[in-house]
C-alpha positions as CSV (number, residue, x, y, z in Angstrom):
1,M,-84.3,32.3,31.1
2,N,-87.1,31.8,28.6
3,P,-85.6,30.8,25.2
4,E,-88.6,31.9,23.3
5,L,-88.5,35.4,24.9
6,V,-84.8,35.7,24.1
7,Q,-85.3,34.6,20.5
8,E,-88.2,37.1,20.2
9,R,-85.9,39.9,21.4
10,I,-83.2,38.9,18.9
11,D,-85.6,38.8,16.0
12,S,-87.0,42.2,17.0
13,F,-83.5,43.7,17.1
14,K,-82.7,42.2,13.7
15,S,-85.9,43.5,12.1
16,R,-85.3,47.0,13.5
17,A,-81.7,47.0,12.3
18,E,-82.7,45.9,8.8
19,A,-85.6,48.4,8.6
20,S,-83.4,51.3,9.5
21,P,-79.7,50.5,9.3
22,P,-77.5,53.0,11.2
23,Q,-75.1,53.6,8.3
24,A,-78.0,54.6,6.1
25,F,-79.3,56.9,8.8
26,I,-76.0,58.6,9.1
27,Q,-75.7,58.9,5.3
28,E,-79.1,60.5,5.1
29,Q,-78.2,63.0,7.9
30,F,-75.0,64.0,6.0
31,E,-76.9,64.4,2.7
32,W,-79.7,66.5,4.4
33,A,-77.1,68.7,6.3
34,T,-75.1,69.3,3.1
35,Y,-78.2,70.2,1.1
36,N,-79.6,72.5,3.7
37,T,-76.5,74.3,4.6
38,K,-76.3,78.0,3.5
39,G,-72.8,78.6,2.1
40,W,-69.4,77.5,3.5
41,L,-70.0,78.9,6.9
42,G,-73.2,77.1,7.8
43,N,-76.5,78.4,9.3
44,G,-75.1,79.6,12.6
45,L,-74.4,78.0,16.0
46,G,-77.5,76.7,17.7
47,R,-79.6,76.3,14.5
48,A,-79.6,72.5,15.1
49,T,-80.0,72.6,18.8
50,N,-83.4,72.2,20.5
51,S,-82.4,74.5,23.4
52,T,-82.3,77.5,21.1
53,R,-85.8,77.2,19.7
54,T,-86.9,80.3,21.5
55,F,-84.6,82.4,19.3
56,G,-86.1,81.2,16.0
57,D,-86.5,78.3,13.7
58,V,-84.3,75.3,14.5
59,S,-83.8,72.0,12.8
60,L,-83.2,68.8,14.7
61,V,-80.1,66.9,13.5
62,E,-79.6,63.6,15.2
63,T,-75.9,63.0,14.5
64,Y,-72.9,65.1,15.5
65,Y,-70.9,65.8,12.3
66,P,-74.0,66.5,10.1
67,K,-75.0,68.9,13.0
68,L,-71.6,70.6,12.7
69,I,-71.9,70.9,9.0
70,F,-75.4,72.4,9.3
71,E,-74.4,74.9,12.0
72,V,-70.8,75.9,11.2
73,G,-70.5,74.7,7.6
74,T,-67.7,72.8,5.9
75,I,-65.0,75.2,7.0
76,G,-66.1,75.1,10.7
77,T,-66.4,71.3,10.6
78,L,-62.9,71.0,9.0
79,A,-61.5,73.3,11.7
80,F,-63.2,71.3,14.4
81,L,-61.8,68.1,13.0
82,A,-58.3,69.6,12.8
83,F,-58.7,70.7,16.4
84,V,-59.7,67.3,17.8
85,T,-57.1,65.6,15.6
86,H,-54.4,67.8,17.1
87,L,-55.8,67.3,20.6
88,T,-55.8,63.5,20.1
89,F,-52.3,63.5,18.7
90,T,-51.0,65.8,21.4
91,T,-52.5,63.7,24.2
92,F,-51.1,60.6,22.6
93,K,-47.6,62.1,22.6
94,A,-48.1,63.2,26.2
95,K,-49.1,59.8,27.5
96,Q,-46.2,58.2,25.6
97,S,-43.7,60.4,27.2
98,V,-44.7,59.2,30.7
99,R,-42.1,56.7,32.2
100,D,-44.2,55.4,35.1
101,K,-46.1,52.3,34.0
102,N,-49.1,53.0,36.2
103,L,-49.5,56.5,35.0
104,R,-49.1,55.4,31.4
105,S,-51.8,52.8,31.8
106,F,-54.2,55.5,33.2
107,G,-53.2,57.8,30.3
108,S,-53.8,55.0,27.8
109,S,-57.4,54.3,29.0
110,Y,-58.2,58.0,29.1
111,W,-56.7,58.5,25.6
112,V,-58.9,55.8,24.2
113,F,-61.9,57.6,25.6
114,V,-60.7,60.9,24.0
115,L,-60.1,59.1,20.7
116,I,-63.5,57.5,20.6
117,I,-65.4,60.6,21.6
118,S,-63.5,62.8,19.2
119,Y,-64.5,60.9,16.1
120,N,-67.9,59.5,17.1
121,T,-70.3,60.0,14.2
122,Y,-73.5,58.6,15.4
123,W,-74.2,60.6,18.5
124,Y,-73.2,64.1,19.8
125,P,-71.2,63.4,22.9
126,L,-69.5,66.8,23.0
127,D,-73.0,68.4,23.3
128,T,-74.1,66.2,26.2
129,D,-73.4,66.3,29.9
130,P,-71.6,64.6,31.5
131,V,-69.7,63.1,28.6
132,A,-68.4,66.5,27.4
133,V,-67.1,67.3,30.9
134,Y,-65.4,63.9,31.1
135,Y,-63.9,64.5,27.6
136,W,-62.2,67.8,28.5
137,F,-61.3,66.6,32.0
138,F,-59.5,63.5,30.7
139,A,-57.8,65.4,28.0
140,G,-56.5,67.8,30.7
141,V,-55.4,64.9,32.9
142,I,-53.5,63.3,30.0
143,L,-51.7,66.6,29.2
144,A,-50.8,66.9,32.9
145,L,-49.4,63.4,33.2
146,P,-45.8,64.3,32.1
147,K,-45.6,66.9,34.8
148,I,-47.0,64.4,37.4
149,D,-44.4,61.9,36.2
150,R,-41.6,64.3,36.6
151,Q,-42.8,65.2,40.1
152,E,-42.9,61.5,41.1
153,L,-39.5,60.9,39.7
154,R,-38.1,63.8,41.7
155,K,-39.7,62.4,44.9
156,Q,-38.2,59.0,44.2
157,K,-34.7,60.5,43.7
158,L,-35.0,62.5,46.9
159,V,-35.9,59.3,48.8
160,E,-33.0,57.4,47.2
161,Q,-30.6,60.3,48.1
162,Q,-31.9,60.3,51.7
163,D,-31.3,56.6,51.9
164,E,-27.8,56.9,50.6
165,S,-27.0,59.7,53.1
166,D,-28.4,57.6,55.9
167,V,-26.1,54.7,54.8
168,Q,-23.1,57.0,54.7
169,K,-23.8,58.4,58.2
170,N,-24.6,55.1,59.9
171,G,-22.5,52.8,58.0
172,K,-25.3,50.4,57.4
173,K,-28.4,50.4,55.3
174,K,-31.6,51.3,57.1
175,V,-34.4,48.8,56.5
176,S,-37.5,50.8,56.2
177,K,-40.7,49.4,57.5
178,P,-43.6,49.3,55.1
179,R,-45.9,52.2,55.5
180,I,-49.4,51.2,56.3
181,A,-52.2,53.7,56.5
182,T,-54.0,53.6,59.8
183,P,-57.4,55.1,60.5
184,A,-57.4,58.2,62.5
185,T,-58.5,57.9,66.1
186,S,-61.1,60.2,67.4
């Protein structure tokens, strides 16, 4: 690597961050949205979305929560925050109720994704494909994990009961061979 090129890129990044710090940008967006919102219910859905420009005047808002404030107002934004907070809390409880360690680790990674996307202030991930699809899919998977865990527990108990009945019938414990997936022959 060329050290001068790397240093040039670092200096460029620093100068851009100092010229327009992200926290100042977010603060300006909040102030603009609050000032330009008509009443407590906002300006209407789609008024800060470029795809609805054929239906009238739109404003381009670059961050998610200022966009929500502009479109659905303070009441709508608070309702949305209450909804995602409830979803985040419910998915946390669902993943914590899972007993299987492997399922719980999947649930934990999915839950972190749901948590980060729920409260992301800089970008609008819930308006963007495929992130919005992943968000709702993973939330659904987390909420289904307790049911999957119960099904796996029932299967495990049935296998144990079958092994016990085989021991009682034959008088000795059957040593099961490990199951190895073999490719299908054509």
